C-alpha positions in Angstrom: 55.1 -24.6 2.1 52.9 -21.7 0.4 50.9 -23.1 -2.4 51.9 -22.0 -6.0 49.0 -19.6 -6.1 50.1 -17.6 -3.3 51.7 -14.2 -3.5 55.1 -14.8 -2.1 56.5 -11.9 0.2 60.2 -10.8 -0.7 62.9 -12.4 0.9 64.1 -12.4 3.4 60.9 -11.3 5.2 62.5 -9.5 8.3 63.8 -6.7 5.8 60.7 -6.0 4.3 58.9 -5.9 7.6 61.2 -3.6 9.2 61.5 -1.2 6.1 57.5 -1.2 6.3 57.5 0.0 9.7 61.1 1.4 10.8 64.3 2.3 9.3 67.1 0.3 10.7 70.5 -1.0 9.3 70.4 -4.0 7.0 71.8 -7.3 8.4 72.4 -10.6 7.2 72.3 -12.2 10.4 69.1 -12.6 12.6 70.5 -13.8 16.0 73.3 -12.5 18.1 74.1 -16.1 19.0 74.6 -16.9 15.3 77.0 -13.9 14.4 77.9 -12.2 17.6 76.8 -8.8 16.1 75.2 -6.3 18.3 73.8 -4.4 15.6 72.0 -7.7 14.7 70.5 -8.1 18.1 69.3 -4.6 17.8 67.5 -5.5 14.6 66.1 -8.5 15.6 64.6 -7.0 18.9 62.9 -4.1 17.2 61.5 -6.7 14.5 60.0 -8.7 17.1 58.8 -5.6 18.8 57.0 -4.9 15.5 55.6 -8.4 15.0 54.4 -8.5 18.7 52.4 -5.4 18.6 51.1 -6.5 15.2 49.8 -9.7 16.8 48.4 -8.3 20.0 46.4 -5.7 17.9 44.9 -8.4 15.4 44.4 -11.3 18.1 42.1 -8.5 19.8 40.6 -7.7 16.6 39.7 -11.2 15.9 38.6 -11.7 19.5 36.4 -9.0 19.1 34.8 -9.4 15.6 35.2 -13.2 15.1 35.3 -15.0 18.3 33.9 -18.2 16.9 36.5 -18.5 14.0 38.2 -22.1 13.9 41.2 -22.5 12.0 40.9 -26.0 11.6 37.5 -26.1 10.2 37.1 -27.1 6.6 35.6 -24.2 5.0 33.9 -24.2 1.6 34.6 -21.4 -0.8 31.0 -20.1 -0.2 31.4 -20.2 3.6 34.7 -18.3 2.8 32.8 -15.7 1.1 30.4 -15.4 4.0 33.3 -14.6 6.5 33.7 -11.0 7.3 37.2 -10.9 5.4 36.4 -7.6 3.5 35.9 -5.7 6.7 38.4 -7.5 9.2 41.6 -7.5 7.6 44.9 -8.3 9.2 48.2 -7.3 7.9 49.7 -9.7 5.3 53.0 -9.8 7.0 51.5 -12.0 9.6 51.1 -14.7 6.7 54.6 -15.4 7.6 54.9 -15.2 11.3 58.3 -17.2 12.4 57.4 -20.7 13.5 59.1 -22.1 16.9 60.8 -24.9 14.9 62.4 -23.3 12.0 65.5 -21.4 11.2 63.7 -18.4 12.8 63.1 -20.0 16.0 65.2 -17.2 17.9 62.9 -14.5 16.6 59.7 -16.6 17.5 61.0 -16.8 20.9 61.6 -13.1 21.1 58.0 -12.4 20.0 56.8 -14.9 22.4 58.5 -13.3 25.3 57.1 -9.8 24.4 53.6 -11.2 24.2 53.5 -13.5 27.2 56.4 -12.1 29.8 57.0 -15.2 32.1 60.1 -16.5 34.3 63.2 -17.5 32.2 63.2 -21.0 31.0 59.5 -21.7 30.8 57.6 -23.0 27.7 54.6 -21.3 28.4 55.4 -18.4 26.2 56.4 -20.0 23.0 53.5 -22.6 23.2 50.7 -19.8 23.5 52.6 -17.8 20.7 52.5 -20.8 18.4 49.0 -21.3 18.9 48.2 -17.7 18.2 50.5 -17.8 15.3 48.5 -20.6 13.7 45.2 -18.6 14.3 46.7 -15.3 12.6 48.5 -17.3 9.8 44.8 -19.1 9.0 43.1 -15.7 8.9 45.7 -14.4 6.3 45.6 -17.5 4.3 41.3 -16.8 4.2 42.4 -13.4 3.2 44.3 -14.4 0.3 41.5 -17.1 -0.4 38.7 -14.8 -0.3 40.2 -12.2 -2.7 40.8 -15.2 -5.2 37.2 -16.3 -5.0 36.2 -12.5 -5.2 37.9 -12.2 -8.4 36.7 -15.3 -9.6 32.9 -14.3 -9.2 33.8 -11.1 -10.4 35.1 -12.7 -13.7 32.1 -14.9 -14.0 33.8 -18.0 -13.5 33.2 -21.0 -10.9 36.8 -22.3 -10.3 38.5 -23.1 -7.1 35.4 -25.0 -5.8 33.0 -22.3 -5.8 29.5 -23.8 -6.2 27.4 -20.6 -6.4 25.2 -21.9 -3.3 24.8 -25.3 -5.3 25.2 -28.4 -3.5 28.8 -30.0 -3.3 29.0 -32.3 -6.3 27.1 -30.7 -8.8 28.9 -30.4 -11.8 27.2 -27.1 -12.9 26.8 -25.1 -9.8 25.7 -21.8 -11.5 23.1 -23.4 -13.5 21.9 -25.4 -10.4 21.6 -22.4 -7.9 19.6 -20.5 -10.4 17.3 -23.1 -11.5 17.0 -24.5 -8.0 16.2 -21.0 -6.5 13.5 -20.6 -9.2 11.7 -24.0 -8.8 9.1 -25.0 -10.8 7.7 -21.9 -12.7 4.4 -20.0 -11.4 3.4 -17.3 -13.7 1.5 -15.7 -10.6 4.4 -15.4 -8.6 7.0 -15.1 -10.9 5.1 -13.0 -14.0 6.8 -12.4 -17.3 5.8 -9.9 -19.8 3.8 -11.2 -22.9 5.3 -8.3 -25.2 8.7 -10.4 -25.2 12.2 -8.9 -24.2 13.4 -5.6 -25.9 14.6 -5.8 -29.3 18.1 -4.2 -29.3 21.1 -4.6 -31.7 24.5 -5.2 -30.0 26.3 -2.0 -29.1 28.1 -0.8 -32.4 29.3 2.3 -33.9 28.8 3.3 -37.7 32.1 2.8 -39.7 34.0 5.3 -41.6 33.2 5.9 -45.3 36.9 5.1 -45.8 36.8 1.7 -44.5 33.7 0.7 -46.3 34.9 2.2 -49.9 37.3 -0.7 -51.1 34.7 -3.2 -50.5 31.9 -1.2 -52.0 34.1 -0.6 -55.2 34.8 -4.3 -55.2 31.1 -5.0 -55.4 30.4 -2.2 -57.9 32.8 -3.7 -60.3 30.9 -7.1 -60.3 33.3 -8.5 -57.6 33.2 -11.8 -56.5 35.2 -14.4 -54.4 38.1 -13.4 -56.5 40.4 -10.5 -56.2 40.9 -8.1 -59.2 44.1 -6.5 -60.0 42.6 -3.2 -59.0 41.4 -4.4 -55.3 43.0 -3.9 -52.0 41.5 -6.8 -50.5 43.1 -10.1 -49.7 42.0 -13.8 -49.7 40.0 -15.3 -46.9 42.2 -16.6 -44.0 45.3 -16.7 -46.3 43.7 -18.7 -48.9 42.3 -21.5 -46.8 39.0 -19.8 -47.1 36.1 -20.0 -44.5 37.1 -21.7 -41.3 36.0 -25.3 -41.3 34.1 -25.4 -44.7 37.0 -23.9 -46.7 34.6 -21.8 -48.9 36.8 -19.2 -50.8 36.4 -15.5 -50.1 37.8 -12.2 -50.9 38.2 -10.2 -47.4 38.3 -6.4 -47.2 38.9 -4.2 -44.2 35.1 -4.4 -43.7 33.3 -7.0 -45.9 33.7 -10.4 -47.3 32.5 -11.8 -50.6 32.1 -15.6 -50.6 32.2 -18.2 -53.5 28.9 -19.5 -52.8 27.1 -15.9 -53.2 27.1 -14.8 -49.6 27.9 -11.1 -49.1 29.0 -10.7 -45.4 29.0 -7.5 -43.5 27.5 -8.6 -40.3 28.8 -6.0 -37.3 30.7 -3.9 -39.9 27.9 -1.2 -39.4 27.1 0.4 -42.3 24.2 2.3 -40.5 21.9 5.1 -42.2 25.0 6.7 -43.7 26.3 4.1 -46.0 23.6 1.8 -46.8 22.5 3.8 -50.0 26.2 3.6 -51.2 26.0 -0.4 -50.5 22.8 -0.9 -52.3 23.9 1.0 -55.1 27.1 -0.7 -55.5 25.2 -4.1 -55.6 23.2 -3.2 -58.5 25.6 -4.1 -61.2 26.8 -7.3 -59.2 25.0 -10.4 -60.0 27.4 -12.7 -58.1 25.9 -11.9 -54.6 22.6 -13.7 -53.6 22.7 -13.9 -50.1 22.6 -10.6 -48.2 24.3 -10.7 -44.9 23.9 -7.3 -42.8 23.4 -8.5 -39.2 23.8 -5.7 -36.5 24.4 -2.7 -38.6 21.6 -0.4 -37.2 20.5 0.8 -40.8 17.1 1.8 -39.6 14.1 3.0 -41.3 16.3 4.7 -43.7 17.9 1.4 -44.8 15.0 -0.5 -44.8 13.6 1.9 -47.5 16.9 1.5 -49.5 16.6 -2.3 -49.4 13.1 -2.2 -50.7 14.0 0.2 -53.5 16.8 -2.5 -54.4 14.0 -5.2 -54.2 11.8 -3.2 -56.3 14.3 -2.9 -59.1 15.8 -6.2 -58.9 13.3 -8.6 -57.4 15.0 -11.9 -58.7 18.4 -10.9 -57.5 18.5 -11.9 -53.6 17.8 -15.4 -52.4 18.5 -14.5 -48.6 18.1 -11.3 -46.3 19.9 -11.4 -43.1 18.7 -8.3 -41.4 19.2 -9.0 -37.7 19.8 -6.0 -35.4 18.9 -3.2 -37.6 16.3 -0.9 -35.9 13.7 -1.9 -38.3 10.3 -0.8 -36.8 6.8 -1.6 -38.0 6.5 1.0 -40.7 9.5 0.4 -42.1 8.9 -3.3 -42.0 5.8 -2.8 -44.1 7.8 -1.0 -46.6 9.9 -4.1 -47.0 7.3 -6.5 -47.0 5.7 -4.3 -50.2 8.7 -5.1 -51.8 9.6 -8.7 -50.9 6.2 -10.0 -51.8 6.8 -9.3 -55.5 10.0 -11.5 -55.5 9.9 -15.2 -56.3 13.5 -15.5 -55.5 13.7 -14.8 -51.8 13.4 -18.2 -49.8 14.4 -16.7 -46.2 14.3 -13.9 -44.2 16.2 -13.1 -40.8 14.6 -10.1 -38.7 15.7 -11.1 -35.2 16.2 -8.2 -33.0 14.5 -5.8 -34.7 11.4 -3.8 -32.7 8.7 -4.8 -35.1 6.1 -4.9 -32.4 2.5 -6.0 -32.2 1.6 -3.5 -35.1 3.7 -5.8 -37.6 1.7 -9.0 -37.3 -0.4 -8.2 -40.3 2.6 -7.8 -42.5 4.2 -10.9 -41.1 1.0 -12.6 -42.3 1.3 -11.0 -45.7 5.0 -11.9 -45.8 4.2 -15.4 -45.3 1.2 -15.8 -47.3 2.3 -13.6 -50.3 6.1 -14.4 -50.7 5.9 -17.1 -53.2 8.9 -19.3 -52.1 9.7 -18.0 -48.4 10.7 -21.1 -46.5 12.5 -19.7 -43.5 11.5 -16.6 -41.3 13.3 -15.6 -38.1 11.1 -13.4 -35.8 13.5 -13.9 -32.7 13.2 -11.0 -30.2 11.0 -8.7 -32.4 8.7 -7.8 -29.7 5.6 -9.3 -31.5 4.2 -10.5 -28.3 1.7 -12.9 -27.4 -1.3 -10.9 -28.9 0.5 -10.5 -32.2 1.1 -14.0 -32.5 -2.6 -14.7 -31.8 -3.6 -12.4 -34.6 -1.1 -14.0 -37.0 -1.9 -17.6 -36.3 -5.6 -17.0 -36.3 -5.3 -15.5 -39.6 -3.0 -18.3 -40.9 -5.4 -20.9 -39.8 -8.0 -19.4 -41.8 -6.0 -18.9 -45.1 -7.4 -21.2 -47.7 -5.6 -20.3 -50.9 -2.6 -22.6 -51.4 -0.2 -24.8 -49.1 2.3 -22.3 -47.6 5.8 -23.0 -48.5 7.0 -21.6 -45.0 8.9 -24.5 -43.0 11.2 -23.1 -40.4 9.8 -20.4 -38.2 11.9 -18.8 -35.3 10.1 -17.2 -32.5 12.4 -17.3 -29.5 12.2 -14.6 -27.0 9.3 -12.6 -28.5 6.4 -13.1 -25.4 4.8 -16.1 -27.2 2.7 -17.5 -24.4 -0.3 -19.7 -23.8 -2.9 -18.1 -26.0 -0.4 -17.9 -28.9 0.3 -21.5 -28.4 -3.6 -22.3 -29.0 -3.5 -20.4 -32.2 -0.5 -21.9 -33.4 -1.9 -25.4 -32.7 -5.0 -24.5 -35.0 -2.5 -23.3 -37.8 -0.5 -26.8 -37.4 -3.7 -28.7 -37.6 -4.7 -26.8 -41.0 -4.2 -28.5 -44.2 -2.3 -25.5 -45.6 0.5 -25.7 -42.8 4.1 -27.1 -43.7 6.0 -26.0 -40.6 8.7 -28.5 -39.9 10.9 -26.6 -37.5 9.5 -24.8 -34.6 11.6 -22.6 -32.3 9.9 -21.3 -29.0 12.7 -21.1 -26.5 13.1 -18.3 -23.9 9.0 -17.7 -23.9 6.7 -17.7 -21.1 4.6 -20.5 -22.4 4.3 -23.0 -19.4 2.6 -26.2 -19.0 -0.8 -25.3 -20.2 0.8 -23.4 -23.3 2.8 -26.9 -23.8 -0.5 -28.8 -23.5 -2.1 -26.7 -26.5 0.9 -27.0 -28.5 0.9 -30.8 -27.8 -2.7 -31.3 -29.0 -1.7 -30.6 -32.7 1.1 -33.0 -33.0 -1.1 -35.8 -33.9 -2.4 -34.0 -36.9 1.0 -32.4 -37.8 3.2 -35.7 -39.0 5.6 -33.1 -40.6 6.8 -31.3 -37.3 10.6 -32.6 -37.2 12.0 -30.1 -34.8 10.6 -28.7 -31.6 13.1 -26.5 -29.3 11.3 -25.4 -26.2 14.1 -24.1 -24.2 13.2 -22.0 -20.7 9.6 -21.8 -21.6 8.4 -22.4 -17.7 8.1 -26.0 -18.5 7.6 -28.3 -15.5 7.4 -32.1 -15.2 3.7 -31.8 -15.9 4.4 -30.4 -19.1 7.2 -32.1 -20.3 4.9 -35.3 -19.7 2.7 -33.8 -21.8 5.0 -33.1 -25.0 6.7 -36.4 -24.6 3.7 -38.3 -24.5 2.3 -36.4 -27.5 5.6 -37.1 -29.6 5.8 -41.1 -28.5 5.6 -42.8 -31.9 5.5 -39.4 -34.0 6.7 -40.2 -37.5 8.7 -37.0 -38.1 10.1 -35.6 -34.8 14.1 -36.0 -35.1 14.9 -32.9 -32.6 13.5 -32.3 -29.3 15.0 -29.9 -26.7 13.4 -29.1 -23.4 16.5 -28.0 -21.8 17.8 -24.5 -20.9 18.6 -21.4 -22.8 21.8 -19.7 -22.2 20.1 -16.1 -22.5 17.3 -17.4 -20.0 18.7 -14.8 -17.1 19.5 -12.1 -19.5 16.2 -12.1 -21.0 14.4 -12.5 -17.6 12.6 -16.0 -18.6 11.9 -19.0 -16.7 13.9 -22.2 -16.5 12.3 -25.4 -17.2 12.0 -27.7 -14.1 11.5 -31.4 -15.1 12.0 -33.6 -12.4 11.7 -37.4 -11.9 8.1 -37.5 -12.6 8.8 -37.0 -16.3 11.2 -40.2 -16.5 8.6 -42.4 -17.6 7.2 -40.4 -20.5 10.9 -39.6 -21.7 11.9 -43.4 -21.5 8.6 -44.3 -23.5 9.7 -41.5 -26.0 13.2 -43.0 -26.7 12.0 -46.5 -26.8 8.9 -46.1 -29.2 10.0 -43.1 -31.6 12.5 -44.4 -34.0 12.6 -41.1 -35.8 14.1 -39.2 -32.9 17.8 -38.4 -33.1 18.3 -35.9 -31.1 17.3 -35.2 -27.4 18.3 -32.5 -25.2 17.0 -32.3 -21.3 19.8 -29.9 -20.5 20.5 -28.9 -16.8 17.6 -30.6 -14.8 16.6 -31.4 -11.4 16.6 -35.4 -12.0 18.8 -37.1 -9.8 22.0 -39.0 -11.2 20.4 -42.6 -10.6 17.1 -41.1 -12.3 19.2 -39.9 -15.4 20.6 -43.4 -15.3 17.4 -45.1 -16.2 16.9 -42.6 -19.2 20.4 -43.6 -20.3 19.4 -47.0 -20.1 16.2 -46.5 -22.2 18.6 -44.6 -24.8 20.6 -47.7 -25.3 17.4 -48.9 -27.1 16.8 -45.7 -29.3 17.8 -44.1 -32.6 19.6 -41.2 -30.9 22.6 -39.8 -32.6 22.8 -37.0 -29.8 21.8 -36.7 -26.0 22.3 -34.1 -23.5 21.1 -34.5 -19.6 23.1 -33.0 -16.6 21.7 -33.3 -13.3 21.7 -30.4 -11.2 21.1 -32.4 -7.9 23.8 -33.7 -5.6 25.2 -37.2 -5.5 24.7 -38.2 -2.0 28.0 -40.2 -2.0 29.9 -36.8 -3.0 31.8 -35.5 0.1 31.6 -32.0 1.1 34.5 -29.8 -0.5 36.4 -28.1 2.3 39.5 -26.0 2.9 41.5 -26.0 6.0 43.1 -22.7 6.5 45.7 -23.5 8.9 47.2 -26.1 6.7 47.3 -23.5 4.0 47.1 -26.3 1.0 45.7 -26.2 -2.4 42.1 -25.8 -3.0 40.7 -28.5 -5.1 38.4 -27.8 -7.9 34.6 -28.9 -7.3 35.0 -31.0 -10.7 37.6 -33.2 -9.0 34.9 -34.3 -6.7 32.2 -35.4 -9.4 34.0 -38.0 -11.1 31.3 -40.8 -12.2 31.3 -44.1 -10.3 32.2 -47.4 -12.1 28.6 -48.2 -12.9 27.8 -44.5 -14.3 30.9 -44.7 -16.3 30.2 -48.1 -17.8 26.6 -46.5 -18.8 27.8 -43.6 -20.2 30.3 -45.4 -22.1 27.9 -47.9 -23.6 25.4 -44.8 -24.6 28.5 -43.2 -26.2 29.1 -46.7 -28.3 25.3 -47.0 -29.1 25.2 -43.5 -30.6 28.4 -44.0 -32.5 27.0 -47.0 -34.2 23.7 -45.0 -34.9 25.9 -42.3 -36.4 27.8 -45.1 -38.8 24.6 -46.5 -39.7 23.0 -43.2 -40.8 26.2 -41.3 -42.4 28.3 -44.3 -43.3 31.2 -46.2 -41.7 33.7 -43.5 -42.4 32.0 -41.2 -40.2 33.5 -40.6 -36.9 31.6 -39.6 -33.8 34.0 -36.3 -33.3 33.5 -35.6 -37.1 29.9 -36.0 -37.0 29.4 -33.6 -33.9 31.6 -31.0 -35.9 29.9 -31.2 -39.2 26.6 -32.8 -39.0 25.3 -32.2 -35.4 24.1 -28.6 -36.1 21.8 -29.7 -38.9 19.8 -31.7 -36.4 18.6 -28.7 -34.8 18.8 -26.2 -38.0 17.8 -26.6 -41.5 21.1 -27.1 -43.6 19.9 -25.2 -46.9 18.8 -22.0 -45.3 20.8 -21.7 -42.1 24.2 -22.5 -44.1 23.5 -19.3 -46.2 23.8 -16.9 -43.2 27.2 -18.2 -41.7 29.3 -15.2 -41.1 32.9 -15.2 -40.7 32.8 -12.2 -38.3 30.0 -13.6 -36.0 31.9 -16.8 -35.8 35.2 -14.9 -35.0 33.8 -12.9 -32.2 32.0 -16.2 -30.8 35.4 -18.3 -30.7 37.2 -15.4 -29.3 34.3 -15.0 -26.3 34.3 -18.8 -25.7 38.2 -18.8 -25.3 38.0 -15.9 -23.0 39.8 -13.7 -25.3 36.9 -11.3 -26.1 34.0 -9.9 -24.2 30.7 -9.4 -26.1 29.3 -6.1 -24.8 25.3 -6.6 -24.6 24.3 -3.3 -23.2 24.6 0.1 -24.7 25.9 2.7 -22.5 23.7 4.9 -20.6 23.3 8.5 -22.5 24.2 7.0 -26.0 21.3 8.2 -28.1 22.3 6.3 -31.3 19.5 4.0 -31.5 16.9 6.7 -31.2 18.7 8.9 -33.8 19.0 5.8 -36.3 15.3 5.3 -35.8 14.3 8.9 -36.3 17.0 9.6 -39.1 15.6 10.7 -42.8 18.9 10.0 -44.3 23.0 9.6 -43.3 24.0 11.5 -40.3 27.1 11.1 -38.3 27.1 8.5 -35.4 30.5 9.9 -33.8 30.2 10.8 -30.1 29.5 14.3 -29.6 32.2 16.4 -27.6 30.9 17.9 -24.6 
């Protein structure tokens, strides 16, 4: 019987076959012996003639193109993809050829007699036909499976047992195939730019003025999270407030004001056209203190409007979230000139703005002259290794005061070995208070990690260190773990893999069995460590078991480690086409053994007990993961200020497969170039050709 996922042919099959190749009168019967109908006999003979000709045609094709095809072989999905099923296609009607032992046996006998003429009463034709029928049926089954798997790959999924060239039984085949294909990173054979990935906002279009006007009017009237009589907005989430946190808010067609003082226009795209109106509407509004304008492509024009606002009202805003706004080095200087006059500013977020190396000195000014700057985001800003060398060399020499900067984001910036040495000098300086260092997706490598690790002994304040996808190998991981063992402040260490590694052209970490001793020593001798992420790593399941055993003696609240190496006890995942059964998913072959399950359960119970000891007996582990886990890796005070309902909605839809986040601008779209060059408002609508 065909599996539920198969495409069923219309029934009865003989009618569809005849209508496809030749027009014959319809008949309810399939045999003259059953219905004693001459017309039925003619229909059956002609159907047999058509099917016999198709059988002969495609048997010859298979013999010529795939003589080694074995219908009884257990094919893996990857092997199915390697078969010539795109070029060698047979008619799908052959999937349902009649069998010798079925209610269509008479038709099967007629086809057999046409294919293999023989003396009356011989069983040779039907036996030979049935053997060929199985072969044709199996190829038709493989065609259907091939089409399903191709669609699976095209949609970026890994179901139906697809391994992505990883070994059977690996729970994350896509990660495994990419990491193993790379191997330990070598900067000579796999060079990575030290200037960092290109800083581009997500593709967007500037909003219409009418869509923004109601929100601007609300702000201009001093509007808060409460709706006025003349406003056209509505209560956020039908009065339930911000999802999960339940902070009340007033939402408009474009824009939200929250009870805690956040103004959220992330991805609503005011652009150069409307940024002036937005800043003017905020001048009379004393409620808004956290300015969220991510991915709004305001450009240099917008930077000048914001600078004018800060110059006029330096004590108004606490938070400036300006990610993805096409702010370049000259316009950034204008912003810095204004921001350093403000004692109110505590956090500035600049990710995906093309600041470049030329902005290094102005970043230095922002850090040293903004009185209360606690968090600075420079992710993917093209500052580059040379820019950070300049920045941290100057910061290490700074003597005037203890700097308030605690959280510094430098992911995807080209930060490399030279910058790591300069950062180590700054960490060792008496005026450095950095606690959270984010350096993922950078070509740092083992030597850069060693340079960084050299400072930890004199930097007890460091509590978070995130080093995903920095080309770290076993040697570098050992160095980091040994330097942090017994460290008094470290709470979060992440040496796993970044999701954007492939997109940003960076190098995966490759940490194998050689690092187990250093990792276990870190776990058992560092009571401050609450979170450890090894991510997808080439450590065997048995090796991870040793780490899990050590974790049972640790203070961990959260731990992630997934082996990309196969378990030798896992059998090969195969599909026999002649059986046409349902293809099992790869995950069904990766169930843990009793011993693994017992060890994992013991660790889970241990971490649950640790969570209760830290957060109280009422704290469940699921609640901890939902509410508190993120604050192990991020600063609660400042990161909470930039939570956006728009960003969270899009990410939620993308996770559920209901939305695709577009990453690349269309070829020929000159919007970004026009934003950078703009001297004032302009129209970003597509031009008619």
